[in-house]
mmCIF file as Biopython writes it, N, C-alpha, C and O atoms, coordinates in Angstrom:
data_model
#
loop_
_atom_site.group_PDB
_atom_site.id
_atom_site.type_symbol
_atom_site.label_atom_id
_atom_site.label_alt_id
_atom_site.label_comp_id
_atom_site.label_asym_id
_atom_site.label_entity_id
_atom_site.label_seq_id
_atom_site.pdbx_PDB_ins_code
_atom_site.Cartn_x
_atom_site.Cartn_y
_atom_site.Cartn_z
_atom_site.occupancy
_atom_site.B_iso_or_equiv
_atom_site.auth_seq_id
_atom_site.auth_asym_id
_atom_site.pdbx_PDB_model_num
ATOM 1   N N  . MET A ? 1  ? 83.876  4.114  84.492 1.0 0.0 1  A 1 
ATOM 2   C CA . MET A ? 1  ? 83.714  5.460  85.615 1.0 0.0 1  A 1 
ATOM 3   C C  . MET A ? 1  ? 82.483  5.668  85.759 1.0 0.0 1  A 1 
ATOM 4   O O  . MET A ? 1  ? 82.268  6.488  86.652 1.0 0.0 1  A 1 
ATOM 5   N N  . ILE A ? 2  ? 81.309  5.163  85.115 1.0 0.0 2  A 1 
ATOM 6   C CA . ILE A ? 2  ? 79.967  5.512  85.856 1.0 0.0 2  A 1 
ATOM 7   C C  . ILE A ? 2  ? 80.153  5.422  87.426 1.0 0.0 2  A 1 
ATOM 8   O O  . ILE A ? 2  ? 79.957  6.438  88.093 1.0 0.0 2  A 1 
ATOM 9   N N  . PRO A ? 3  ? 80.547  4.166  88.075 1.0 0.0 3  A 1 
ATOM 10  C CA . PRO A ? 3  ? 80.247  3.978  88.987 1.0 0.0 3  A 1 
ATOM 11  C C  . PRO A ? 3  ? 80.806  4.993  90.035 1.0 0.0 3  A 1 
ATOM 12  O O  . PRO A ? 3  ? 80.476  5.080  91.218 1.0 0.0 3  A 1 
ATOM 13  N N  . LEU A ? 4  ? 81.895  5.882  89.225 1.0 0.0 4  A 1 
ATOM 14  C CA . LEU A ? 4  ? 82.553  6.920  90.098 1.0 0.0 4  A 1 
ATOM 15  C C  . LEU A ? 4  ? 81.586  8.254  90.326 1.0 0.0 4  A 1 
ATOM 16  O O  . LEU A ? 4  ? 81.814  9.002  91.277 1.0 0.0 4  A 1 
ATOM 17  N N  . LEU A ? 5  ? 80.554  8.494  89.451 1.0 0.0 5  A 1 
ATOM 18  C CA . LEU A ? 5  ? 79.724  9.571  89.513 1.0 0.0 5  A 1 
ATOM 19  C C  . LEU A ? 5  ? 78.930  10.024 90.652 1.0 0.0 5  A 1 
ATOM 20  O O  . LEU A ? 5  ? 78.456  11.159 90.596 1.0 0.0 5  A 1 
ATOM 21  N N  . PRO A ? 6  ? 78.670  9.113  91.929 1.0 0.0 6  A 1 
ATOM 22  C CA . PRO A ? 6  ? 77.881  9.419  92.741 1.0 0.0 6  A 1 
ATOM 23  C C  . PRO A ? 6  ? 78.889  9.928  94.228 1.0 0.0 6  A 1 
ATOM 24  O O  . PRO A ? 6  ? 78.534  10.438 95.290 1.0 0.0 6  A 1 
ATOM 25  N N  . ASP A ? 7  ? 80.235  9.522  93.719 1.0 0.0 7  A 1 
ATOM 26  C CA . ASP A ? 7  ? 81.234  9.609  94.832 1.0 0.0 7  A 1 
ATOM 27  C C  . ASP A ? 7  ? 81.014  11.132 95.070 1.0 0.0 7  A 1 
ATOM 28  O O  . ASP A ? 7  ? 80.650  11.880 94.162 1.0 0.0 7  A 1 
ATOM 29  N N  . ILE A ? 8  ? 81.286  11.599 96.498 1.0 0.0 8  A 1 
ATOM 30  C CA . ILE A ? 8  ? 81.043  12.818 96.981 1.0 0.0 8  A 1 
ATOM 31  C C  . ILE A ? 8  ? 82.467  13.507 97.084 1.0 0.0 8  A 1 
ATOM 32  O O  . ILE A ? 8  ? 82.611  14.661 97.489 1.0 0.0 8  A 1 
ATOM 33  N N  . PHE A ? 9  ? 83.825  12.431 96.551 1.0 0.0 9  A 1 
ATOM 34  C CA . PHE A ? 9  ? 84.979  13.054 96.637 1.0 0.0 9  A 1 
ATOM 35  C C  . PHE A ? 9  ? 85.187  13.936 95.313 1.0 0.0 9  A 1 
ATOM 36  O O  . PHE A ? 9  ? 85.693  15.057 95.375 1.0 0.0 9  A 1 
ATOM 37  N N  . PHE A ? 10 ? 84.846  13.469 94.351 1.0 0.0 10 A 1 
ATOM 38  C CA . PHE A ? 10 ? 84.677  13.812 92.942 1.0 0.0 10 A 1 
ATOM 39  C C  . PHE A ? 10 ? 84.489  15.632 92.788 1.0 0.0 10 A 1 
ATOM 40  O O  . PHE A ? 10 ? 85.331  16.431 92.377 1.0 0.0 10 A 1 
ATOM 41  N N  . LYS A ? 11 ? 83.404  15.841 93.167 1.0 0.0 11 A 1 
ATOM 42  C CA . LYS A ? 11 ? 82.579  17.134 92.936 1.0 0.0 11 A 1 
ATOM 43  C C  . LYS A ? 11 ? 83.587  18.250 93.554 1.0 0.0 11 A 1 
ATOM 44  O O  . LYS A ? 11 ? 83.889  19.173 92.797 1.0 0.0 11 A 1 
ATOM 45  N N  . PRO A ? 12 ? 84.226  18.241 95.085 1.0 0.0 12 A 1 
ATOM 46  C CA . PRO A ? 12 ? 84.664  19.163 95.394 1.0 0.0 12 A 1 
ATOM 47  C C  . PRO A ? 12 ? 86.031  19.112 94.797 1.0 0.0 12 A 1 
ATOM 48  O O  . PRO A ? 12 ? 86.601  20.201 94.875 1.0 0.0 12 A 1 
ATOM 49  N N  . MET A ? 13 ? 86.786  18.079 94.172 1.0 0.0 13 A 1 
ATOM 50  C CA . MET A ? 13 ? 87.997  18.286 93.504 1.0 0.0 13 A 1 
ATOM 51  C C  . MET A ? 13 ? 87.786  18.833 92.033 1.0 0.0 13 A 1 
ATOM 52  O O  . MET A ? 13 ? 88.636  19.531 91.480 1.0 0.0 13 A 1 
ATOM 53  N N  . ALA A ? 14 ? 86.798  18.529 91.543 1.0 0.0 14 A 1 
ATOM 54  C CA . ALA A ? 14 ? 86.470  19.232 90.105 1.0 0.0 14 A 1 
ATOM 55  C C  . ALA A ? 14 ? 86.623  20.575 90.237 1.0 0.0 14 A 1 
ATOM 56  O O  . ALA A ? 14 ? 87.480  21.189 89.601 1.0 0.0 14 A 1 
ATOM 57  N N  . VAL A ? 15 ? 85.702  21.208 91.180 1.0 0.0 15 A 1 
ATOM 58  C CA . VAL A ? 15 ? 85.775  22.717 91.511 1.0 0.0 15 A 1 
ATOM 59  C C  . VAL A ? 15 ? 87.081  23.376 91.604 1.0 0.0 15 A 1 
ATOM 60  O O  . VAL A ? 15 ? 87.466  24.371 90.990 1.0 0.0 15 A 1 
ATOM 61  N N  . THR A ? 16 ? 87.661  22.709 92.416 1.0 0.0 16 A 1 
ATOM 62  C CA . THR A ? 16 ? 89.261  23.026 92.815 1.0 0.0 16 A 1 
ATOM 63  C C  . THR A ? 16 ? 89.959  23.161 91.705 1.0 0.0 16 A 1 
ATOM 64  O O  . THR A ? 16 ? 90.786  24.064 91.580 1.0 0.0 16 A 1 
ATOM 65  N N  . ILE A ? 17 ? 89.688  22.204 90.689 1.0 0.0 17 A 1 
ATOM 66  C CA . ILE A ? 17 ? 90.460  22.170 89.594 1.0 0.0 17 A 1 
ATOM 67  C C  . ILE A ? 17 ? 90.249  23.278 88.608 1.0 0.0 17 A 1 
ATOM 68  O O  . ILE A ? 17 ? 91.145  23.865 88.002 1.0 0.0 17 A 1 
ATOM 69  N N  . MET A ? 18 ? 88.883  23.509 88.510 1.0 0.0 18 A 1 
ATOM 70  C CA . MET A ? 18 ? 88.436  24.436 87.460 1.0 0.0 18 A 1 
ATOM 71  C C  . MET A ? 18 ? 88.992  25.895 87.904 1.0 0.0 18 A 1 
ATOM 72  O O  . MET A ? 18 ? 89.677  26.521 87.094 1.0 0.0 18 A 1 
ATOM 73  N N  . PHE A ? 19 ? 88.691  26.474 89.249 1.0 0.0 19 A 1 
ATOM 74  C CA . PHE A ? 19 ? 88.928  27.542 90.114 1.0 0.0 19 A 1 
ATOM 75  C C  . PHE A ? 19 ? 90.444  27.764 89.797 1.0 0.0 19 A 1 
ATOM 76  O O  . PHE A ? 19 ? 90.934  28.817 89.390 1.0 0.0 19 A 1 
ATOM 77  N N  . GLY A ? 20 ? 91.237  26.350 90.106 1.0 0.0 20 A 1 
ATOM 78  C CA . GLY A ? 20 ? 92.580  26.684 89.774 1.0 0.0 20 A 1 
ATOM 79  C C  . GLY A ? 20 ? 93.369  27.100 88.400 1.0 0.0 20 A 1 
ATOM 80  O O  . GLY A ? 20 ? 94.286  27.861 88.092 1.0 0.0 20 A 1 
ATOM 81  N N  . LEU A ? 21 ? 92.535  26.211 87.776 1.0 0.0 21 A 1 
ATOM 82  C CA . LEU A ? 21 ? 93.185  26.635 85.937 1.0 0.0 21 A 1 
ATOM 83  C C  . LEU A ? 21 ? 92.282  28.009 85.595 1.0 0.0 21 A 1 
ATOM 84  O O  . LEU A ? 21 ? 92.671  28.635 84.609 1.0 0.0 21 A 1 
ATOM 85  N N  . GLY A ? 22 ? 91.293  28.460 86.200 1.0 0.0 22 A 1 
ATOM 86  C CA . GLY A ? 22 ? 90.934  29.773 85.705 1.0 0.0 22 A 1 
ATOM 87  C C  . GLY A ? 22 ? 91.869  30.996 86.551 1.0 0.0 22 A 1 
ATOM 88  O O  . GLY A ? 22 ? 92.257  32.063 86.075 1.0 0.0 22 A 1 
ATOM 89  N N  . PHE A ? 23 ? 92.081  30.495 87.889 1.0 0.0 23 A 1 
ATOM 90  C CA . PHE A ? 23 ? 92.944  31.650 88.236 1.0 0.0 23 A 1 
ATOM 91  C C  . PHE A ? 23 ? 94.422  31.680 87.691 1.0 0.0 23 A 1 
ATOM 92  O O  . PHE A ? 23 ? 94.994  32.759 87.533 1.0 0.0 23 A 1 
ATOM 93  N N  . ALA A ? 24 ? 95.133  30.281 87.361 1.0 0.0 24 A 1 
ATOM 94  C CA . ALA A ? 24 ? 96.223  30.382 86.496 1.0 0.0 24 A 1 
ATOM 95  C C  . ALA A ? 24 ? 96.333  31.208 85.407 1.0 0.0 24 A 1 
ATOM 96  O O  . ALA A ? 24 ? 97.189  32.048 85.131 1.0 0.0 24 A 1 
ATOM 97  N N  . THR A ? 25 ? 95.012  30.732 84.633 1.0 0.0 25 A 1 
ATOM 98  C CA . THR A ? 25 ? 94.755  31.450 83.364 1.0 0.0 25 A 1 
ATOM 99  C C  . THR A ? 25 ? 94.871  32.955 83.376 1.0 0.0 25 A 1 
ATOM 100 O O  . THR A ? 25 ? 95.859  33.486 82.867 1.0 0.0 25 A 1 
ATOM 101 N N  . VAL A ? 26 ? 93.925  33.658 83.922 1.0 0.0 26 A 1 
ATOM 102 C CA . VAL A ? 26 ? 93.979  35.235 84.044 1.0 0.0 26 A 1 
ATOM 103 C C  . VAL A ? 26 ? 95.250  35.449 84.984 1.0 0.0 26 A 1 
ATOM 104 O O  . VAL A ? 26 ? 95.717  36.537 84.648 1.0 0.0 26 A 1 
ATOM 105 N N  . LEU A ? 27 ? 95.889  34.997 85.835 1.0 0.0 27 A 1 
ATOM 106 C CA . LEU A ? 27 ? 97.346  35.547 86.325 1.0 0.0 27 A 1 
ATOM 107 C C  . LEU A ? 27 ? 98.366  35.417 84.849 1.0 0.0 27 A 1 
ATOM 108 O O  . LEU A ? 27 ? 99.120  36.314 84.473 1.0 0.0 27 A 1 
ATOM 109 N N  . THR A ? 28 ? 98.239  34.530 84.385 1.0 0.0 28 A 1 
ATOM 110 C CA . THR A ? 28 ? 99.276  34.249 83.037 1.0 0.0 28 A 1 
ATOM 111 C C  . THR A ? 28 ? 98.937  35.254 82.330 1.0 0.0 28 A 1 
ATOM 112 O O  . THR A ? 28 ? 99.748  36.178 82.387 1.0 0.0 28 A 1 
ATOM 113 N N  . LEU A ? 29 ? 97.915  35.449 81.590 1.0 0.0 29 A 1 
ATOM 114 C CA . LEU A ? 29 ? 97.509  36.273 80.353 1.0 0.0 29 A 1 
ATOM 115 C C  . LEU A ? 29 ? 97.152  37.763 80.830 1.0 0.0 29 A 1 
ATOM 116 O O  . LEU A ? 29 ? 96.795  38.648 80.052 1.0 0.0 29 A 1 
ATOM 117 N N  . ILE A ? 30 ? 97.299  37.923 82.246 1.0 0.0 30 A 1 
ATOM 118 C CA . ILE A ? 30 ? 96.888  39.558 82.603 1.0 0.0 30 A 1 
ATOM 119 C C  . ILE A ? 30 ? 97.926  40.103 83.517 1.0 0.0 30 A 1 
ATOM 120 O O  . ILE A ? 30 ? 98.598  41.104 83.266 1.0 0.0 30 A 1 
ATOM 121 N N  . VAL A ? 31 ? 98.007  39.445 84.497 1.0 0.0 31 A 1 
ATOM 122 C CA . VAL A ? 31 ? 98.645  40.078 85.806 1.0 0.0 31 A 1 
ATOM 123 C C  . VAL A ? 31 ? 100.051 39.851 85.163 1.0 0.0 31 A 1 
ATOM 124 O O  . VAL A ? 31 ? 100.655 40.904 84.957 1.0 0.0 31 A 1 
ATOM 125 N N  . VAL A ? 32 ? 100.565 38.951 84.878 1.0 0.0 32 A 1 
ATOM 126 C CA . VAL A ? 32 ? 102.308 38.872 84.476 1.0 0.0 32 A 1 
ATOM 127 C C  . VAL A ? 32 ? 102.455 39.939 83.432 1.0 0.0 32 A 1 
ATOM 128 O O  . VAL A ? 32 ? 103.268 40.793 83.786 1.0 0.0 32 A 1 
ATOM 129 N N  . PRO A ? 33 ? 101.943 40.145 82.306 1.0 0.0 33 A 1 
ATOM 130 C CA . PRO A ? 33 ? 102.338 40.948 81.761 1.0 0.0 33 A 1 
ATOM 131 C C  . PRO A ? 33 ? 102.139 42.774 82.093 1.0 0.0 33 A 1 
ATOM 132 O O  . PRO A ? 33 ? 102.902 43.676 81.747 1.0 0.0 33 A 1 
ATOM 133 N N  . VAL A ? 34 ? 101.137 42.851 82.695 1.0 0.0 34 A 1 
ATOM 134 C CA . VAL A ? 34 ? 101.092 44.072 83.459 1.0 0.0 34 A 1 
ATOM 135 C C  . VAL A ? 34 ? 102.164 44.336 84.251 1.0 0.0 34 A 1 
ATOM 136 O O  . VAL A ? 34 ? 102.769 45.398 84.105 1.0 0.0 34 A 1 
ATOM 137 N N  . LEU A ? 35 ? 102.583 43.323 85.288 1.0 0.0 35 A 1 
ATOM 138 C CA . LEU A ? 35 ? 103.955 43.720 86.023 1.0 0.0 35 A 1 
ATOM 139 C C  . LEU A ? 35 ? 104.862 43.733 85.497 1.0 0.0 35 A 1 
ATOM 140 O O  . LEU A ? 35 ? 105.721 44.520 85.893 1.0 0.0 35 A 1 
ATOM 141 N N  . TYR A ? 36 ? 105.124 42.934 84.418 1.0 0.0 36 A 1 
ATOM 142 C CA . TYR A ? 36 ? 106.213 43.168 83.344 1.0 0.0 36 A 1 
ATOM 143 C C  . TYR A ? 36 ? 106.148 44.648 82.829 1.0 0.0 36 A 1 
ATOM 144 O O  . TYR A ? 36 ? 107.157 45.351 82.888 1.0 0.0 36 A 1 
ATOM 145 N N  . ARG A ? 37 ? 105.409 44.947 82.512 1.0 0.0 37 A 1 
ATOM 146 C CA . ARG A ? 37 ? 105.240 46.543 81.488 1.0 0.0 37 A 1 
ATOM 147 C C  . ARG A ? 37 ? 105.816 47.572 82.987 1.0 0.0 37 A 1 
ATOM 148 O O  . ARG A ? 37 ? 106.724 48.393 82.852 1.0 0.0 37 A 1 
ATOM 149 N N  . ILE A ? 38 ? 105.260 47.386 84.061 1.0 0.0 38 A 1 
ATOM 150 C CA . ILE A ? 38 ? 105.369 48.548 85.281 1.0 0.0 38 A 1 
ATOM 151 C C  . ILE A ? 38 ? 106.851 48.501 85.271 1.0 0.0 38 A 1 
ATOM 152 O O  . ILE A ? 38 ? 107.612 49.407 84.932 1.0 0.0 38 A 1 
ATOM 153 N N  . PHE A ? 39 ? 107.224 47.009 85.800 1.0 0.0 39 A 1 
ATOM 154 C CA . PHE A ? 39 ? 108.897 47.215 86.149 1.0 0.0 39 A 1 
ATOM 155 C C  . PHE A ? 39 ? 109.683 46.910 85.179 1.0 0.0 39 A 1 
ATOM 156 O O  . PHE A ? 39 ? 110.825 46.658 85.562 1.0 0.0 39 A 1 
ATOM 157 N N  . HIS A ? 40 ? 109.548 46.851 84.306 1.0 0.0 40 A 1 
ATOM 158 C CA . HIS A ? 40 ? 110.677 47.006 82.772 1.0 0.0 40 A 1 
ATOM 159 C C  . HIS A ? 40 ? 110.304 47.757 81.858 1.0 0.0 40 A 1 
ATOM 160 O O  . HIS A ? 40 ? 109.990 47.287 80.764 1.0 0.0 40 A 1 
ATOM 161 N N  . ARG A ? 41 ? 110.257 49.234 82.146 1.0 0.0 41 A 1 
ATOM 162 C CA . ARG A ? 41 ? 110.039 50.328 81.452 1.0 0.0 41 A 1 
ATOM 163 C C  . ARG A ? 41 ? 110.657 50.574 80.372 1.0 0.0 41 A 1 
ATOM 164 O O  . ARG A ? 41 ? 111.849 50.463 80.659 1.0 0.0 41 A 1 
ATOM 165 N N  . VAL A ? 42 ? 110.541 50.884 79.135 1.0 0.0 42 A 1 
ATOM 166 C CA . VAL A ? 42 ? 111.437 51.192 78.047 1.0 0.0 42 A 1 
ATOM 167 C C  . VAL A ? 42 ? 111.725 52.801 78.358 1.0 0.0 42 A 1 
ATOM 168 O O  . VAL A ? 42 ? 110.867 53.682 78.379 1.0 0.0 42 A 1 
ATOM 169 N N  . LYS A ? 43 ? 113.250 52.971 78.611 1.0 0.0 43 A 1 
ATOM 170 C CA . LYS A ? 43 ? 114.017 53.886 78.596 1.0 0.0 43 A 1 
ATOM 171 C C  . LYS A ? 43 ? 114.349 54.772 77.214 1.0 0.0 43 A 1 
ATOM 172 O O  . LYS A ? 43 ? 115.198 54.392 76.409 1.0 0.0 43 A 1 
ATOM 173 N N  . VAL A ? 44 ? 113.710 55.782 77.071 1.0 0.0 44 A 1 
ATOM 174 C CA . VAL A ? 44 ? 113.923 56.550 75.936 1.0 0.0 44 A 1 
ATOM 175 C C  . VAL A ? 44 ? 115.334 57.390 76.021 1.0 0.0 44 A 1 
ATOM 176 O O  . VAL A ? 44 ? 115.413 58.207 76.938 1.0 0.0 44 A 1 
ATOM 177 N N  . VAL A ? 45 ? 116.414 57.253 75.162 1.0 0.0 45 A 1 
ATOM 178 C CA . VAL A ? 45 ? 117.816 57.888 75.423 1.0 0.0 45 A 1 
ATOM 179 C C  . VAL A ? 45 ? 117.791 59.117 74.698 1.0 0.0 45 A 1 
ATOM 180 O O  . VAL A ? 45 ? 118.772 59.860 74.707 1.0 0.0 45 A 1 
#
């Protein structure tokens, strides 16, 4: 793996993967529950 470190292809790919994982985490843990709460309100009879 050491010979692969200076390759210019891996740094942008790693940054893309990190931001993608961060965005997916925020989307899953914050946005989806908020949207669920907005669209599926509990109706009191």
